[in-house]
C-alpha positions in Angstrom: 79.9 31.5 -0.3 83.2 32.8 1.0 83.7 33.5 4.7 86.5 35.6 6.1 87.2 37.6 9.2 87.8 40.9 7.3 86.7 42.1 3.9 88.6 45.2 2.6 87.1 47.2 -0.2 89.7 48.9 -2.4 93.3 48.0 -3.4 95.0 51.4 -3.4 97.2 52.8 -0.7 94.5 52.4 2.0 93.5 48.9 1.1 97.1 47.6 0.9 97.9 49.4 4.2 95.0 47.7 6.0 96.0 44.3 4.5 99.6 44.8 5.8 98.4 45.9 9.2 96.3 42.7 9.5 99.2 40.5 8.5 101.5 42.2 11.1 98.8 41.6 13.7 98.7 37.9 12.9 95.4 38.0 11.1 95.4 36.2 7.7 91.7 35.6 7.1 90.9 38.5 4.8 90.1 39.4 1.2 90.8 42.7 -0.7 88.0 43.5 -3.1 89.0 45.6 -6.1 86.6 46.7 -8.8 89.5 47.1 -11.4 91.8 44.5 -12.9 94.8 45.6 -10.9 95.9 47.4 -7.7 96.8 51.1 -7.7 93.7 53.1 -6.8 94.0 56.8 -7.7 97.3 56.1 -9.5 95.8 53.5 -11.7 92.8 55.6 -12.6 94.5 58.9 -13.3 96.7 58.7 -16.4 96.4 62.2 -17.8 99.5 63.8 -19.2 101.8 65.1 -16.5 100.0 63.2 -13.6 102.3 63.2 -10.6 102.1 63.4 -6.8 102.6 66.8 -5.1 103.9 65.1 -1.9 107.7 64.3 -2.0 108.1 60.7 -3.2 110.2 59.5 -0.3 107.3 60.5 2.1 104.6 59.1 -0.2 105.2 55.5 0.5 104.6 52.9 3.2 106.9 53.1 6.3 107.6 49.4 5.9 108.5 49.7 2.2 110.9 52.6 1.7 111.9 52.9 -2.0 115.4 54.2 -2.6 114.9 54.1 -6.3 112.3 56.9 -6.8 113.2 58.7 -10.0 112.8 62.2 -8.6 111.6 64.4 -5.8 108.0 64.1 -7.0 107.1 60.7 -8.5 104.9 60.5 -11.7 101.7 58.6 -11.4 102.7 55.5 -13.3 105.8 55.1 -11.1 103.5 55.2 -8.0 101.2 52.6 -9.5 104.2 50.3 -10.1 105.3 50.9 -6.5 101.9 49.7 -5.3 102.0 46.7 -7.5 105.5 45.8 -6.2 104.4 46.2 -2.6 101.4 43.9 -3.2 103.8 41.3 -4.7 106.4 41.6 -1.9 103.7 41.2 0.7 102.4 38.1 -1.1 98.9 39.5 -1.2 97.9 37.8 -4.5 95.9 35.0 -2.8 93.9 37.6 -0.9 93.2 39.9 -3.9 89.9 39.6 -5.6 90.4 41.7 -8.7 87.6 42.8 -11.1 85.3 42.3 -8.1 83.3 45.4 -7.3 81.2 45.8 -4.1 77.6 45.9 -5.1 76.0 45.9 -1.6 76.9 45.4 2.0 74.4 44.7 4.8 75.0 44.2 8.5 73.3 41.1 9.8 71.9 41.1 13.4 73.7 37.8 13.9 76.9 39.9 14.0 78.5 39.9 10.5 78.5 41.6 7.2 76.8 40.1 4.1 78.5 41.3 0.9 77.1 41.1 -2.7 79.9 41.5 -5.2 80.4 41.5 -8.9 82.7 39.4 -11.0 83.2 35.7 -10.6 83.1 35.6 -6.8 79.9 34.6 -5.1 78.5 36.2 -1.9 80.9 37.0 0.9 80.4 36.9 4.6 82.8 38.9 6.8 82.9 39.6 10.5 84.5 43.0 9.7 84.2 45.4 6.8 86.9 47.9 5.9 86.0 50.6 3.4 89.3 51.7 1.7 87.7 53.1 -1.4 89.4 56.5 -1.5 87.9 59.9 -1.8 89.0 60.6 -5.4 87.1 57.9 -7.2 84.0 59.4 -8.8 84.5 62.4 -11.1 82.4 65.5 -10.4 80.8 66.5 -13.7 79.2 70.0 -13.8 75.8 70.5 -15.2 76.4 72.6 -18.3 73.6 73.3 -20.8 74.4 71.8 -24.2 77.1 69.3 -23.1 75.4 66.6 -25.2 75.8 68.7 -28.4 79.6 68.8 -28.3 80.8 66.8 -31.3 84.4 66.1 -30.4 86.1 64.1 -27.7 84.9 65.1 -24.2 86.1 63.4 -21.0 87.1 64.0 -17.4 90.8 64.2 -16.6 90.5 61.0 -14.4 89.1 59.1 -17.4 91.6 60.2 -19.9 90.8 59.1 -23.5 94.2 58.0 -24.8 92.6 57.1 -28.1 91.7 60.7 -28.8 94.3 62.4 -31.0 94.8 65.8 -29.4 97.9 66.8 -31.3 97.1 69.9 -33.4 93.7 70.2 -31.8 92.0 73.2 -30.2 91.5 72.0 -26.6 89.3 73.5 -24.0 90.1 72.7 -20.3 87.5 73.4 -17.6 89.0 73.9 -14.2 92.3 75.2 -12.7 92.8 72.8 -9.8 95.6 70.3 -9.2 94.9 68.1 -12.2 94.6 71.1 -14.6 97.8 72.7 -13.3 99.7 69.5 -14.2 98.1 68.6 -17.5 97.7 72.1 -19.2 101.5 72.6 -19.7 101.8 69.1 -21.2 99.0 69.3 -23.7 99.9 72.9 -24.6 103.1 71.5 -26.1 101.3 69.8 -29.0 97.9 71.4 -29.2 97.0 74.0 -31.8 95.7 76.0 -28.8 94.4 75.6 -25.3 91.5 77.6 -23.8 91.4 77.4 -20.0 88.2 78.1 -18.2 89.0 79.3 -14.7 86.3 79.8 -12.2 88.6 80.6 -9.3 92.4 81.0 -9.3 94.6 78.9 -7.0 97.5 79.9 -4.8 100.5 78.2 -6.5 104.0 77.9 -5.0 107.2 76.7 -6.6 107.4 72.9 -7.0 111.2 72.5 -7.2 110.9 69.2 -9.0 114.1 67.5 -10.1 115.3 64.0 -10.9 117.6 62.0 -8.6 121.0 61.1 -10.0 122.2 57.5 -10.2 124.6 58.3 -7.4 121.9 59.7 -5.1 119.7 56.6 -5.6 122.7 54.3 -5.1 123.6 56.1 -1.8 120.0 55.7 -0.5 119.9 52.0 -1.5 123.3 51.3 0.2 122.6 53.4 3.3 119.2 52.8 4.8 119.9 55.3 7.6 120.3 58.0 5.0 116.9 57.1 3.5 115.3 57.2 6.9 116.9 60.6 7.6 115.6 61.9 4.3 112.1 60.7 5.1 112.2 62.2 8.6 113.3 65.5 7.2 110.5 65.6 4.6 108.0 64.7 7.3 109.2 67.6 9.5 109.0 70.0 6.5 105.5 68.9 5.9 104.4 69.3 9.5 105.9 72.8 9.5 103.6 73.7 6.5 100.5 73.2 8.6 100.9 76.6 10.1 100.6 78.5 6.8 97.7 76.3 5.6 95.7 76.5 8.8 95.7 80.3 9.4 98.7 81.2 11.4 99.0 84.8 10.5 102.8 85.1 10.2 103.3 81.8 8.4 100.3 82.4 6.0 101.6 85.9 5.2 105.1 84.5 4.4 103.7 81.7 2.2 101.3 84.1 0.4 104.2 86.4 -0.3 106.2 83.5 -1.8 103.2 82.6 -4.0 102.8 86.1 -5.2 106.6 86.3 -6.0 106.3 83.1 -7.9 103.4 84.5 -9.9 105.1 87.8 -10.6 108.4 86.2 -11.6 106.7 84.0 -14.2 103.9 86.2 -15.6 104.8 89.6 -17.0 101.4 90.8 -18.1 99.7 92.8 -15.4 96.2 91.9 -16.5 97.0 88.2 -16.6 98.6 88.4 -13.2 95.5 90.0 -11.8 93.3 87.3 -13.2 95.6 84.6 -11.7 95.6 86.2 -8.3 93.3 84.7 -5.7 91.0 86.9 -3.6 90.7 84.5 -0.7 93.0 83.6 2.2 96.0 81.4 1.7 95.2 77.8 2.5 91.4 78.3 2.0 91.6 76.1 -1.1 94.2 73.4 -1.8 97.6 75.1 -2.3 99.1 73.9 -5.6 102.7 73.3 -6.7 104.0 74.0 -10.2 106.9 75.6 -12.0 105.3 75.1 -15.4 101.7 76.2 -15.2 102.3 80.0 -15.1 104.7 80.0 -18.1 102.3 77.9 -20.1 99.3 80.2 -19.3 101.5 83.2 -20.1 102.5 81.8 -23.5 100.7 82.2 -26.9 99.7 78.5 -26.6 97.1 79.2 -23.9 94.2 81.6 -23.5 92.9 82.1 -20.0 89.2 82.7 -19.7 88.8 83.9 -16.1 85.2 82.7 -15.7 83.3 79.4 -15.7 82.1 77.5 -18.7 78.4 78.4 -18.9 77.1 76.7 -22.1 77.9 74.5 -25.0 76.5 74.8 -28.5 78.2 72.3 -30.7 81.8 73.2 -31.0 81.2 76.6 -29.5 81.8 77.1 -25.8 80.4 80.1 -24.0 81.8 81.4 -20.7 80.0 83.0 -17.8 81.2 86.4 -19.1 79.6 85.8 -22.5 82.8 85.1 -24.4 82.7 82.4 -27.1 85.4 79.9 -28.0 85.6 77.1 -30.6 87.1 73.8 -29.5 87.8 70.4 -31.0 88.1 68.6 -27.7 86.9 69.3 -24.2 88.7 68.2 -21.0 86.9 68.4 -17.7 89.4 68.9 -14.9 86.6 69.5 -12.5 87.5 67.4 -9.5 85.7 64.6 -7.6 82.6 63.9 -5.5 84.8 63.9 -2.4 82.3 64.9 0.2 79.6 62.5 -0.9 81.3 59.1 -1.1 79.6 56.8 -3.7 80.3 53.7 -1.7 78.1 55.1 1.1 75.0 54.3 -0.9 76.0 50.6 -0.9 76.5 50.0 2.8 73.5 49.4 5.2 74.1 49.2 8.9 71.8 48.4 11.7 68.1 49.1 11.1 68.7 49.2 7.3 70.1 52.7 7.4 72.6 53.4 4.6 75.9 55.1 5.3 74.8 57.8 2.9 71.7 58.5 5.0 73.8 58.6 8.2 76.0 61.2 6.4 73.2 63.1 4.8 74.4 66.4 6.5 78.0 65.6 6.0 80.4 62.8 7.0 80.9 62.1 10.7 82.7 59.5 12.7 84.8 58.7 15.8 88.6 58.8 15.2 87.8 59.5 11.5 87.5 55.8 11.2 84.5 54.2 12.9 80.8 55.2 12.6 77.9 54.7 15.0 75.1 52.4 13.7 77.6 50.5 11.6 79.2 47.8 13.8 82.5 46.2 12.9 83.1 48.8 10.2 86.2 50.9 9.6 86.5 53.7 7.0 90.0 54.6 5.9 90.6 57.9 4.1 87.1 59.0 5.0 85.7 61.7 7.4 88.3 64.3 8.5 91.2 62.0 7.5 92.7 64.1 4.7 95.7 66.5 4.9 96.5 69.7 3.1 100.1 69.9 4.2 101.6 66.4 4.5 101.4 62.8 3.2 98.0 61.1 3.2 99.8 57.8 3.6 100.7 58.8 7.2 97.1 59.2 8.0 96.1 55.9 6.4 98.7 53.9 8.3 97.6 55.5 11.6 94.0 54.5 10.8 95.1 50.9 10.0 96.9 50.7 13.3 93.9 52.0 15.2 91.7 49.4 13.4 93.9 46.5 14.4 94.0 47.7 18.0 90.2 47.8 18.0 90.0 44.3 16.6 92.3 43.1 19.5 89.8 44.7 21.9 86.9 43.0 20.2 88.7 39.6 20.5 89.4 40.2 24.3 85.8 41.2 25.0 84.2 38.6 22.7 81.7 41.0 21.2 80.9 43.4 18.4 82.4 46.8 18.0 79.5 49.2 18.2 80.4 52.9 18.3 78.7 54.9 21.1 76.7 57.7 19.3 77.8 60.1 22.0 81.5 59.4 21.2 80.8 60.2 17.6 79.0 63.4 18.5 81.8 64.4 20.9 84.5 63.8 18.2 82.5 65.7 15.6 82.2 68.7 18.0 85.9 68.4 18.7 86.6 68.7 14.9 84.2 71.6 14.6 85.9 73.6 17.4 89.3 73.0 15.9 88.2 74.0 12.5 86.0 77.1 13.4 88.7 79.8 12.9 90.6 78.2 10.1 90.8 79.5 6.5 88.9 76.5 5.3 85.8 77.9 6.9 86.6 81.6 7.2 88.9 82.3 4.3 86.4 83.5 1.7 86.4 80.6 -0.7 84.5 77.5 -1.7 86.5 74.3 -1.3 85.9 70.6 -1.4 87.0 70.2 2.2 83.6 71.6 3.4 80.3 69.9 2.9 77.8 72.3 1.4 74.9 70.7 3.1 76.0 71.6 6.6 78.9 74.0 6.2 81.1 71.6 8.2 84.7 70.7 7.5 84.2 67.0 6.7 87.3 66.0 4.7 90.4 67.6 6.3 91.8 66.8 9.7 92.3 70.2 11.3 95.7 69.5 12.8 99.1 67.9 12.1 99.7 64.3 11.2 101.4 63.9 14.6 98.4 65.3 16.3 96.2 62.8 14.4 98.3 59.9 15.6 98.3 61.1 19.2 94.5 61.5 19.1 94.0 58.0 17.8 96.5 56.6 20.3 94.4 58.1 23.1 91.4 56.1 22.0 91.2 53.4 24.7 88.1 51.5 23.6 85.6 53.5 25.5 84.2 54.7 22.2 82.6 51.3 21.9 79.5 50.2 23.9 79.6 46.6 25.3 77.8 44.5 22.8 78.0 40.6 22.8 78.0 38.9 19.4 75.4 36.4 18.5 76.8 33.1 17.3 76.3 32.2 13.7 
């Protein structure tokens, strides 16, 4: 039996941020549970060709660990994974990491602590506090397509890339035109015999402007920390400015949409193909994508765009919703993730035996996007309304970790358990709903993964800027918790 003050589940950006926040708050009794054999989260799992971040690299890192040596404006996935491994080493987190140790079940005990059942070699764990830092892009969303089981060739989700499959010279079908597909299609099109791309809904795509940093640029940033800080500050300001166009500001959205149309028209000459690639919904309603290579690839002879969903599979023959048939040797599902229904929620039982999934049966709710009524001493990072569509998610994660350490300090001072007042959660949820009501995410005429289909609520995105999120959590003064003395073990 292992006893700690805090158990953190997940060793990606969120888990490492929480571990660092605890350390800086003088708390050293914690473990980080990670189901895989190494840290890295999303950037360990996603290894498809062309995988990269669409947030500028110098903003997509921890404030305490600026990296002057990023290879380019947008870092590839493997480079981000190595960065996270380096941060874990520099923070000396090895003794706290329990790798190959998945969470199997967590239950709140009335005595005032969490009982955890885990896999791997570790035995049961008791923790006063549980932090879920599991990420929202962990479980692939696999569509239910008739005949999937009859496909004879390699078939896999983009986040579970089969590197043993030889796709060179193969006829490859890709399902989906979201962020992953936009990155991987140009890469596989270089060596495939042909690529057929099934597009249910086109995306608004803006220029990426990717480039590598020169040796001189990296050297300057390493030698002048103030220059690196200024670069990060400038990128942050640019990101915050993008919120207007994503959230429905009429002037900003019109300008951004015009730029996206210009990008499309400059790279795709065929009018029919242009039309098929043009969204019919408001700018910002779905995730806005960045690419300089996707349109040229789709416009080339190497790719056929099928502007409808994959509807059926009969052996090697794929049928679209329009009734067109294509033959493929390999099938790649770039179909996104189960983001609105977090798999870990089934594993966590709070007071009265209620699971987090049951509490969220109509969509995720919380206070401060971090704590949940009925689940004492629990913090959820990167969960309800903690995502951004315009700036770096790391900013949100660090804000949540700061909030969690402040809440723990209040718990210590009061000598009790952190129980969220249900009224505080309801009020915060209503606050989110009011802010989201007129945004394109709810009114823009599209289906997106930001909105829970069970309730029609915006449950993933924070409907404001990163600065507004920090200000909102800074205003939380502890009144969100009801007085609750702990029972002694």
